[in-house]
ChimeraX commands (.cxc) that place a marker at each C-alpha (Angstrom):
marker #1 position -16.38,-20.86,-1.67 radius 0.5
marker #1 position -16.59,-18.48,0.78 radius 0.5
marker #1 position -17.12,-20.80,4.05 radius 0.5
marker #1 position -17.10,-18.15,6.79 radius 0.5
marker #1 position -18.93,-14.54,6.47 radius 0.5
marker #1 position -20.06,-11.86,9.08 radius 0.5
marker #1 position -22.78,-9.02,8.50 radius 0.5
marker #1 position -24.32,-6.46,10.94 radius 0.5
marker #1 position -25.20,-3.24,11.00 radius 0.5
marker #1 position -25.87,-0.29,13.71 radius 0.5
marker #1 position -29.34,-1.27,14.98 radius 0.5
marker #1 position -29.81,2.14,16.60 radius 0.5
marker #1 position -27.64,5.07,16.28 radius 0.5
marker #1 position -23.78,4.80,18.59 radius 0.5
marker #1 position -21.60,7.42,19.59 radius 0.5
marker #1 position -18.67,5.64,19.68 radius 0.5
marker #1 position -17.25,1.53,19.42 radius 0.5
marker #1 position -15.09,0.12,21.51 radius 0.5
marker #1 position -11.51,-0.77,20.56 radius 0.5
marker #1 position -11.56,-4.35,19.34 radius 0.5
marker #1 position -9.81,-6.34,16.45 radius 0.5
marker #1 position -11.09,-9.48,13.86 radius 0.5
marker #1 position -9.30,-12.60,12.47 radius 0.5
marker #1 position -10.22,-11.38,9.02 radius 0.5
marker #1 position -10.60,-8.19,7.40 radius 0.5
marker #1 position -13.50,-6.12,8.19 radius 0.5
marker #1 position -14.91,-4.00,5.61 radius 0.5
marker #1 position -17.07,-1.06,7.12 radius 0.5
marker #1 position -19.33,1.50,5.38 radius 0.5
marker #1 position -20.34,4.41,6.98 radius 0.5
marker #1 position -24.42,5.17,6.65 radius 0.5
marker #1 position -24.65,8.24,8.70 radius 0.5
marker #1 position -22.60,10.59,11.01 radius 0.5
marker #1 position -19.36,12.26,10.61 radius 0.5
marker #1 position -16.06,11.48,12.91 radius 0.5
marker #1 position -13.02,9.58,13.28 radius 0.5
marker #1 position -11.59,5.84,13.33 radius 0.5
marker #1 position -8.39,4.84,14.55 radius 0.5
marker #1 position -6.92,2.09,13.46 radius 0.5
marker #1 position -3.36,1.03,14.76 radius 0.5
marker #1 position -1.75,4.10,15.07 radius 0.5
marker #1 position -3.38,5.41,12.47 radius 0.5
marker #1 position -6.36,7.93,12.61 radius 0.5
marker #1 position -9.00,8.37,9.72 radius 0.5
marker #1 position -11.74,10.41,9.22 radius 0.5
marker #1 position -15.44,9.16,8.26 radius 0.5
marker #1 position -18.65,10.64,6.61 radius 0.5
marker #1 position -21.48,9.22,4.83 radius 0.5
marker #1 position -20.41,7.05,2.23 radius 0.5
marker #1 position -16.67,6.54,3.50 radius 0.5
marker #1 position -15.49,2.76,3.54 radius 0.5
marker #1 position -12.73,1.34,5.88 radius 0.5
marker #1 position -10.91,-1.86,5.27 radius 0.5
marker #1 position -9.07,-3.12,8.20 radius 0.5
marker #1 position -6.72,-5.99,7.95 radius 0.5
marker #1 position -6.72,-9.16,10.19 radius 0.5
marker #1 position -5.66,-8.60,13.78 radius 0.5
marker #1 position -5.22,-5.03,13.97 radius 0.5
marker #1 position -7.10,-2.70,17.17 radius 0.5
marker #1 position -9.51,-0.40,15.69 radius 0.5
marker #1 position -12.43,1.82,17.16 radius 0.5
marker #1 position -14.50,4.54,16.11 radius 0.5
marker #1 position -15.72,7.68,17.68 radius 0.5
marker #1 position -18.45,10.22,16.46 radius 0.5
marker #1 position -18.86,13.89,17.01 radius 0.5
marker #1 position -22.54,12.99,17.41 radius 0.5
marker #1 position -23.67,9.14,16.48 radius 0.5
marker #1 position -22.94,7.32,13.31 radius 0.5
marker #1 position -24.80,4.25,11.56 radius 0.5
marker #1 position -22.54,1.94,9.63 radius 0.5
marker #1 position -23.01,-1.55,8.06 radius 0.5
marker #1 position -19.74,-3.99,8.21 radius 0.5
marker #1 position -18.35,-7.22,6.87 radius 0.5
marker #1 position -16.00,-9.48,7.97 radius 0.5
marker #1 position -14.31,-12.73,6.93 radius 0.5
marker #1 position -10.99,-15.27,7.62 radius 0.5
marker #1 position -11.93,-17.19,4.61 radius 0.5
marker #1 position -10.21,-15.16,1.78 radius 0.5
marker #1 position -7.54,-12.21,1.59 radius 0.5
marker #1 position -9.35,-9.86,0.17 radius 0.5
marker #1 position -6.65,-6.78,-0.28 radius 0.5
marker #1 position -3.15,-6.83,0.32 radius 0.5
marker #1 position -0.80,-5.85,2.43 radius 0.5
marker #1 position -1.28,-4.94,6.56 radius 0.5
marker #1 position -2.50,-1.27,6.71 radius 0.5
marker #1 position -5.75,0.03,6.73 radius 0.5
marker #1 position -7.41,0.88,3.41 radius 0.5
marker #1 position -9.89,3.58,2.29 radius 0.5
marker #1 position -12.40,4.77,-0.33 radius 0.5
marker #1 position -15.14,6.63,-0.58 radius 0.5
marker #1 position -18.88,5.76,-2.56 radius 0.5
marker #1 position -19.67,7.82,-5.75 radius 0.5
marker #1 position -23.10,9.65,-5.78 radius 0.5
marker #1 position -25.11,7.03,-7.06 radius 0.5
marker #1 position -24.57,5.11,-3.89 radius 0.5
marker #1 position -23.19,2.19,-5.67 radius 0.5
marker #1 position -20.97,0.48,-3.13 radius 0.5
marker #1 position -24.17,0.99,-0.73 radius 0.5
marker #1 position -26.17,-0.39,-2.35 radius 0.5
marker #1 position -24.14,-3.54,-2.97 radius 0.5
marker #1 position -23.46,-3.85,0.93 radius 0.5
marker #1 position -27.29,-3.53,1.69 radius 0.5
marker #1 position -27.92,-6.47,-1.31 radius 0.5
marker #1 position -25.62,-9.03,0.62 radius 0.5
marker #1 position -27.14,-7.91,3.68 radius 0.5
marker #1 position -30.62,-8.71,2.65 radius 0.5
marker #1 position -29.42,-12.11,1.13 radius 0.5
marker #1 position -27.28,-13.57,3.87 radius 0.5
marker #1 position -29.89,-13.35,6.72 radius 0.5
marker #1 position -32.82,-13.75,4.02 radius 0.5
marker #1 position -31.15,-17.30,3.46 radius 0.5
marker #1 position -30.71,-17.96,7.38 radius 0.5
marker #1 position -27.52,-16.88,7.69 radius 0.5
marker #1 position -25.89,-19.11,4.83 radius 0.5
marker #1 position -23.50,-18.15,1.92 radius 0.5
marker #1 position -25.64,-18.56,-1.10 radius 0.5
marker #1 position -24.05,-18.02,-4.42 radius 0.5
marker #1 position -25.92,-15.20,-5.02 radius 0.5
marker #1 position -24.36,-13.32,-1.87 radius 0.5
marker #1 position -20.96,-14.65,-2.59 radius 0.5
marker #1 position -20.88,-13.55,-6.15 radius 0.5
marker #1 position -22.02,-10.05,-4.41 radius 0.5
marker #1 position -19.22,-10.08,-2.28 radius 0.5
marker #1 position -16.73,-11.01,-4.42 radius 0.5
marker #1 position -17.89,-8.08,-7.10 radius 0.5
marker #1 position -17.70,-5.22,-3.55 radius 0.5
marker #1 position -14.10,-6.90,-3.26 radius 0.5
marker #1 position -13.03,-5.86,-6.83 radius 0.5
marker #1 position -14.63,-3.44,-6.93 radius 0.5
marker #1 position -13.05,-1.87,-4.05 radius 0.5
marker #1 position -9.85,-3.02,-4.93 radius 0.5
marker #1 position -9.86,-1.14,-8.37 radius 0.5
marker #1 position -10.30,2.13,-6.40 radius 0.5
marker #1 position -7.35,1.57,-4.33 radius 0.5
marker #1 position -5.37,1.01,-7.51 radius 0.5
marker #1 position -5.56,4.81,-7.39 radius 0.5
marker #1 position -2.56,4.91,-4.58 radius 0.5
marker #1 position 0.71,5.74,-5.55 radius 0.5
marker #1 position 1.74,2.57,-6.85 radius 0.5
marker #1 position 5.28,2.12,-9.26 radius 0.5
marker #1 position 3.99,2.24,-13.12 radius 0.5
marker #1 position 6.58,-0.94,-13.58 radius 0.5
marker #1 position 4.19,-3.07,-11.03 radius 0.5
marker #1 position 1.55,-1.47,-12.31 radius 0.5
marker #1 position 1.94,-2.34,-16.24 radius 0.5
marker #1 position 2.68,-6.05,-15.25 radius 0.5
marker #1 position -0.54,-6.24,-13.26 radius 0.5
marker #1 position -2.71,-4.89,-16.04 radius 0.5
marker #1 position -0.78,-7.24,-18.46 radius 0.5
marker #1 position -1.39,-10.71,-16.29 radius 0.5
marker #1 position -5.11,-9.06,-15.88 radius 0.5
marker #1 position -5.60,-9.01,-19.88 radius 0.5
marker #1 position -3.69,-12.14,-20.84 radius 0.5
marker #1 position -4.42,-14.33,-18.04 radius 0.5
marker #1 position -7.30,-16.70,-19.91 radius 0.5
marker #1 position -4.58,-17.03,-23.06 radius 0.5
marker #1 position -2.58,-20.68,-21.98 radius 0.5
marker #1 position -0.07,-19.21,-24.15 radius 0.5
marker #1 position 0.58,-15.96,-22.66 radius 0.5
marker #1 position 4.11,-15.98,-20.73 radius 0.5
marker #1 position 5.46,-13.74,-18.17 radius 0.5
marker #1 position 8.55,-13.14,-19.82 radius 0.5
marker #1 position 6.26,-11.35,-22.84 radius 0.5
marker #1 position 5.47,-8.53,-20.24 radius 0.5
marker #1 position 8.58,-8.19,-18.12 radius 0.5
marker #1 position 11.05,-8.12,-21.05 radius 0.5
marker #1 position 9.37,-4.65,-22.14 radius 0.5
marker #1 position 9.57,-3.07,-18.93 radius 0.5
marker #1 position 13.38,-1.18,-18.94 radius 0.5
marker #1 position 14.48,-2.88,-15.96 radius 0.5
marker #1 position 15.57,-6.57,-15.35 radius 0.5
marker #1 position 12.87,-8.96,-14.51 radius 0.5
marker #1 position 14.35,-10.10,-11.49 radius 0.5
marker #1 position 14.02,-6.33,-9.93 radius 0.5
marker #1 position 10.22,-5.96,-11.69 radius 0.5
marker #1 position 9.15,-9.41,-9.80 radius 0.5
marker #1 position 10.55,-7.95,-6.83 radius 0.5
marker #1 position 9.19,-4.75,-7.19 radius 0.5
marker #1 position 5.72,-6.62,-7.96 radius 0.5
marker #1 position 6.06,-8.39,-4.33 radius 0.5
marker #1 position 6.64,-5.15,-2.49 radius 0.5
marker #1 position 3.60,-3.02,-3.64 radius 0.5
marker #1 position 0.99,-6.03,-3.99 radius 0.5
marker #1 position 2.34,-8.70,-1.69 radius 0.5
marker #1 position 2.05,-11.06,-4.01 radius 0.5
marker #1 position 4.42,-12.34,-6.06 radius 0.5
marker #1 position 3.81,-12.23,-10.31 radius 0.5
marker #1 position 2.99,-16.02,-10.57 radius 0.5
marker #1 position 1.38,-16.66,-7.76 radius 0.5
marker #1 position -0.78,-13.48,-8.89 radius 0.5
marker #1 position -1.57,-15.12,-12.09 radius 0.5
marker #1 position -2.73,-18.33,-10.99 radius 0.5
marker #1 position -4.46,-16.73,-8.76 radius 0.5
marker #1 position -6.81,-14.76,-11.46 radius 0.5
marker #1 position -6.93,-18.12,-13.53 radius 0.5
marker #1 position -8.28,-20.07,-10.52 radius 0.5
marker #1 position -10.53,-17.36,-9.38 radius 0.5
marker #1 position -12.32,-17.38,-13.00 radius 0.5
marker #1 position -12.40,-20.82,-13.07 radius 0.5
marker #1 position -14.57,-20.74,-9.60 radius 0.5
marker #1 position -16.89,-18.22,-11.53 radius 0.5
marker #1 position -17.21,-20.93,-15.03 radius 0.5
marker #1 position -17.75,-24.10,-12.58 radius 0.5
marker #1 position -20.23,-21.78,-10.63 radius 0.5
marker #1 position -22.62,-20.74,-13.34 radius 0.5
marker #1 position -21.85,-23.66,-16.07 radius 0.5
marker #1 position -23.57,-26.89,-14.12 radius 0.5
marker #1 position -22.48,-29.37,-17.01 radius 0.5
marker #1 position -19.19,-27.45,-18.38 radius 0.5
marker #1 position -16.61,-30.14,-18.94 radius 0.5
marker #1 position -13.46,-29.60,-16.91 radius 0.5
marker #1 position -11.14,-29.42,-19.62 radius 0.5
marker #1 position -13.48,-26.83,-21.20 radius 0.5
marker #1 position -13.15,-25.04,-17.94 radius 0.5
marker #1 position -9.34,-25.22,-17.64 radius 0.5
marker #1 position -8.41,-24.07,-21.23 radius 0.5
marker #1 position -10.81,-20.88,-20.85 radius 0.5
marker #1 position -8.96,-19.80,-17.70 radius 0.5
marker #1 position -5.39,-20.28,-19.31 radius 0.5
marker #1 position -4.41,-24.04,-18.59 radius 0.5
marker #1 position -3.63,-26.26,-21.58 radius 0.5
marker #1 position -3.09,-29.07,-18.96 radius 0.5
marker #1 position -7.01,-30.01,-17.21 radius 0.5
marker #1 position -4.88,-32.16,-14.92 radius 0.5
marker #1 position -2.34,-29.36,-13.70 radius 0.5
marker #1 position -5.43,-26.84,-13.57 radius 0.5
marker #1 position -7.30,-29.89,-11.15 radius 0.5
marker #1 position -3.94,-30.36,-9.17 radius 0.5
marker #1 position -3.41,-26.33,-8.79 radius 0.5
marker #1 position -7.52,-25.61,-8.22 radius 0.5
marker #1 position -7.65,-28.66,-5.28 radius 0.5
marker #1 position -4.16,-27.13,-3.56 radius 0.5
marker #1 position -5.85,-23.78,-3.43 radius 0.5
marker #1 position -9.15,-24.35,-2.53 radius 0.5
marker #1 position -9.56,-28.07,-0.86 radius 0.5
marker #1 position -11.87,-29.53,-3.60 radius 0.5
marker #1 position -10.98,-30.81,-6.91 radius 0.5
marker #1 position -13.13,-28.89,-9.58 radius 0.5
marker #1 position -15.49,-31.38,-10.17 radius 0.5
marker #1 position -16.50,-31.26,-6.59 radius 0.5
marker #1 position -16.27,-27.56,-6.49 radius 0.5
marker #1 position -18.55,-27.41,-9.66 radius 0.5
marker #1 position -21.23,-30.43,-7.83 radius 0.5
marker #1 position -21.39,-28.32,-4.35 radius 0.5
marker #1 position -22.10,-25.18,-6.26 radius 0.5
marker #1 position -24.21,-26.05,-8.34 radius 0.5
marker #1 position -26.11,-28.46,-6.40 radius 0.5
marker #1 position -26.37,-26.94,-2.72 radius 0.5
marker #1 position -27.41,-29.51,0.29 radius 0.5
marker #1 position -30.86,-29.36,0.59 radius 0.5
marker #1 position -31.68,-28.65,4.36 radius 0.5
marker #1 position -34.51,-30.49,5.97 radius 0.5
marker #1 position -37.19,-28.62,7.76 radius 0.5
marker #1 position -37.34,-31.45,10.48 radius 0.5
marker #1 position -33.43,-31.09,11.23 radius 0.5
marker link #1:1,2 radius 0.2
marker link #1:2,3 radius 0.2
marker link #1:3,4 radius 0.2
marker link #1:4,5 radius 0.2
marker link #1:5,6 radius 0.2
marker link #1:6,7 radius 0.2
marker link #1:7,8 radius 0.2
marker link #1:8,9 radius 0.2
marker link #1:9,10 radius 0.2
marker link #1:10,11 radius 0.2
marker link #1:11,12 radius 0.2
marker link #1:12,13 radius 0.2
marker link #1:13,14 radius 0.2
marker link #1:14,15 radius 0.2
marker link #1:15,16 radius 0.2
marker link #1:16,17 radius 0.2
marker link #1:17,18 radius 0.2
marker link #1:18,19 radius 0.2
marker link #1:19,20 radius 0.2
marker link #1:20,21 radius 0.2
marker link #1:21,22 radius 0.2
marker link #1:22,23 radius 0.2
marker link #1:23,24 radius 0.2
marker link #1:24,25 radius 0.2
marker link #1:25,26 radius 0.2
marker link #1:26,27 radius 0.2
marker link #1:27,28 radius 0.2
marker link #1:28,29 radius 0.2
marker link #1:29,30 radius 0.2
marker link #1:30,31 radius 0.2
marker link #1:31,32 radius 0.2
marker link #1:32,33 radius 0.2
marker link #1:33,34 radius 0.2
marker link #1:34,35 radius 0.2
marker link #1:35,36 radius 0.2
marker link #1:36,37 radius 0.2
marker link #1:37,38 radius 0.2
marker link #1:38,39 radius 0.2
marker link #1:39,40 radius 0.2
marker link #1:40,41 radius 0.2
marker link #1:41,42 radius 0.2
marker link #1:42,43 radius 0.2
marker link #1:43,44 radius 0.2
marker link #1:44,45 radius 0.2
marker link #1:45,46 radius 0.2
marker link #1:46,47 radius 0.2
marker link #1:47,48 radius 0.2
marker link #1:48,49 radius 0.2
marker link #1:49,50 radius 0.2
marker link #1:50,51 radius 0.2
marker link #1:51,52 radius 0.2
marker link #1:52,53 radius 0.2
marker link #1:53,54 radius 0.2
marker link #1:54,55 radius 0.2
marker link #1:55,56 radius 0.2
marker link #1:56,57 radius 0.2
marker link #1:57,58 radius 0.2
marker link #1:58,59 radius 0.2
marker link #1:59,60 radius 0.2
marker link #1:60,61 radius 0.2
marker link #1:61,62 radius 0.2
marker link #1:62,63 radius 0.2
marker link #1:63,64 radius 0.2
marker link #1:64,65 radius 0.2
marker link #1:65,66 radius 0.2
marker link #1:66,67 radius 0.2
marker link #1:67,68 radius 0.2
marker link #1:68,69 radius 0.2
marker link #1:69,70 radius 0.2
marker link #1:70,71 radius 0.2
marker link #1:71,72 radius 0.2
marker link #1:72,73 radius 0.2
marker link #1:73,74 radius 0.2
marker link #1:74,75 radius 0.2
marker link #1:75,76 radius 0.2
marker link #1:76,77 radius 0.2
marker link #1:77,78 radius 0.2
marker link #1:78,79 radius 0.2
marker link #1:79,80 radius 0.2
marker link #1:80,81 radius 0.2
marker link #1:81,82 radius 0.2
marker link #1:82,83 radius 0.2
marker link #1:83,84 radius 0.2
marker link #1:84,85 radius 0.2
marker link #1:85,86 radius 0.2
marker link #1:86,87 radius 0.2
marker link #1:87,88 radius 0.2
marker link #1:88,89 radius 0.2
marker link #1:89,90 radius 0.2
marker link #1:90,91 radius 0.2
marker link #1:91,92 radius 0.2
marker link #1:92,93 radius 0.2
marker link #1:93,94 radius 0.2
marker link #1:94,95 radius 0.2
marker link #1:95,96 radius 0.2
marker link #1:96,97 radius 0.2
marker link #1:97,98 radius 0.2
marker link #1:98,99 radius 0.2
marker link #1:99,100 radius 0.2
marker link #1:100,101 radius 0.2
marker link #1:101,102 radius 0.2
marker link #1:102,103 radius 0.2
marker link #1:103,104 radius 0.2
marker link #1:104,105 radius 0.2
marker link #1:105,106 radius 0.2
marker link #1:106,107 radius 0.2
marker link #1:107,108 radius 0.2
marker link #1:108,109 radius 0.2
marker link #1:109,110 radius 0.2
marker link #1:110,111 radius 0.2
marker link #1:111,112 radius 0.2
marker link #1:112,113 radius 0.2
marker link #1:113,114 radius 0.2
marker link #1:114,115 radius 0.2
marker link #1:115,116 radius 0.2
marker link #1:116,117 radius 0.2
marker link #1:117,118 radius 0.2
marker link #1:118,119 radius 0.2
marker link #1:119,120 radius 0.2
marker link #1:120,121 radius 0.2
marker link #1:121,122 radius 0.2
marker link #1:122,123 radius 0.2
marker link #1:123,124 radius 0.2
marker link #1:124,125 radius 0.2
marker link #1:125,126 radius 0.2
marker link #1:126,127 radius 0.2
marker link #1:127,128 radius 0.2
marker link #1:128,129 radius 0.2
marker link #1:129,130 radius 0.2
marker link #1:130,131 radius 0.2
marker link #1:131,132 radius 0.2
marker link #1:132,133 radius 0.2
marker link #1:133,134 radius 0.2
marker link #1:134,135 radius 0.2
marker link #1:135,136 radius 0.2
marker link #1:136,137 radius 0.2
marker link #1:137,138 radius 0.2
marker link #1:138,139 radius 0.2
marker link #1:139,140 radius 0.2
marker link #1:140,141 radius 0.2
marker link #1:141,142 radius 0.2
marker link #1:142,143 radius 0.2
marker link #1:143,144 radius 0.2
marker link #1:144,145 radius 0.2
marker link #1:145,146 radius 0.2
marker link #1:146,147 radius 0.2
marker link #1:147,148 radius 0.2
marker link #1:148,149 radius 0.2
marker link #1:149,150 radius 0.2
marker link #1:150,151 radius 0.2
marker link #1:151,152 radius 0.2
marker link #1:152,153 radius 0.2
marker link #1:153,154 radius 0.2
marker link #1:154,155 radius 0.2
marker link #1:155,156 radius 0.2
marker link #1:156,157 radius 0.2
marker link #1:157,158 radius 0.2
marker link #1:158,159 radius 0.2
marker link #1:159,160 radius 0.2
marker link #1:160,161 radius 0.2
marker link #1:161,162 radius 0.2
marker link #1:162,163 radius 0.2
marker link #1:163,164 radius 0.2
marker link #1:164,165 radius 0.2
marker link #1:165,166 radius 0.2
marker link #1:166,167 radius 0.2
marker link #1:167,168 radius 0.2
marker link #1:168,169 radius 0.2
marker link #1:169,170 radius 0.2
marker link #1:170,171 radius 0.2
marker link #1:171,172 radius 0.2
marker link #1:172,173 radius 0.2
marker link #1:173,174 radius 0.2
marker link #1:174,175 radius 0.2
marker link #1:175,176 radius 0.2
marker link #1:176,177 radius 0.2
marker link #1:177,178 radius 0.2
marker link #1:178,179 radius 0.2
marker link #1:179,180 radius 0.2
marker link #1:180,181 radius 0.2
marker link #1:181,182 radius 0.2
marker link #1:182,183 radius 0.2
marker link #1:183,184 radius 0.2
marker link #1:184,185 radius 0.2
marker link #1:185,186 radius 0.2
marker link #1:186,187 radius 0.2
marker link #1:187,188 radius 0.2
marker link #1:188,189 radius 0.2
marker link #1:189,190 radius 0.2
marker link #1:190,191 radius 0.2
marker link #1:191,192 radius 0.2
marker link #1:192,193 radius 0.2
marker link #1:193,194 radius 0.2
marker link #1:194,195 radius 0.2
marker link #1:195,196 radius 0.2
marker link #1:196,197 radius 0.2
marker link #1:197,198 radius 0.2
marker link #1:198,199 radius 0.2
marker link #1:199,200 radius 0.2
marker link #1:200,201 radius 0.2
marker link #1:201,202 radius 0.2
marker link #1:202,203 radius 0.2
marker link #1:203,204 radius 0.2
marker link #1:204,205 radius 0.2
marker link #1:205,206 radius 0.2
marker link #1:206,207 radius 0.2
marker link #1:207,208 radius 0.2
marker link #1:208,209 radius 0.2
marker link #1:209,210 radius 0.2
marker link #1:210,211 radius 0.2
marker link #1:211,212 radius 0.2
marker link #1:212,213 radius 0.2
marker link #1:213,214 radius 0.2
marker link #1:214,215 radius 0.2
marker link #1:215,216 radius 0.2
marker link #1:216,217 radius 0.2
marker link #1:217,218 radius 0.2
marker link #1:218,219 radius 0.2
marker link #1:219,220 radius 0.2
marker link #1:220,221 radius 0.2
marker link #1:221,222 radius 0.2
marker link #1:222,223 radius 0.2
marker link #1:223,224 radius 0.2
marker link #1:224,225 radius 0.2
marker link #1:225,226 radius 0.2
marker link #1:226,227 radius 0.2
marker link #1:227,228 radius 0.2
marker link #1:228,229 radius 0.2
marker link #1:229,230 radius 0.2
marker link #1:230,231 radius 0.2
marker link #1:231,232 radius 0.2
marker link #1:232,233 radius 0.2
marker link #1:233,234 radius 0.2
marker link #1:234,235 radius 0.2
marker link #1:235,236 radius 0.2
marker link #1:236,237 radius 0.2
marker link #1:237,238 radius 0.2
marker link #1:238,239 radius 0.2
marker link #1:239,240 radius 0.2
marker link #1:240,241 radius 0.2
marker link #1:241,242 radius 0.2
marker link #1:242,243 radius 0.2
marker link #1:243,244 radius 0.2
marker link #1:244,245 radius 0.2
marker link #1:245,246 radius 0.2
marker link #1:246,247 radius 0.2
marker link #1:247,248 radius 0.2
marker link #1:248,249 radius 0.2
marker link #1:249,250 radius 0.2
marker link #1:250,251 radius 0.2
marker link #1:251,252 radius 0.2
marker link #1:252,253 radius 0.2
marker link #1:253,254 radius 0.2
marker link #1:254,255 radius 0.2
view
């Protein structure tokens, strides 16, 4: 569950923005103008529809040929993307990603800068869509095959990593190291992450679902083991998370 999210946009067009850094990832969508972003020792050109994702702790600045406008989102709660280098993408002709940015911005400020389930769901959707676009980079095909196998099978409690690894034409140890090199996470941790993210979605969408049913739907035969893993990664038990997501605290007008 996201606890910290900051959204903003340029209120008036700017010619440049000074060098700065953030504790978490920053996702920036350029709305208008052309120029360049300097991120660490790298330079990235931007134009309308350009998206830049800056890793935590990396200094960056922005300069335009004339002036620019953008929308940005920062968060310290989640490892949005993998790696320590800036990631870039381009919106499509329908401005699909810009529409999601604007919806997140609208709901966030409509709800007095609180993170509602709608805001969190939209943010997670944005991260997933961007992650899919970043996969077009030159990733080793064996690592991609292992990732594909995990994504396609993580809801199956009987799925084993060996069922994918044994199909690759290299030894299992090499495949695991290759996956971690490409995605900066072990295959096992990636599998668990996919299962827990799916569980969070189910717990948030279904207030009355038994924890055992949610566990099984996300690839866990053992509900007790699922609860331990879930709490370790989120800080809340599945039941606590379910209650928080489906019964948000009511803020008194007099408070």
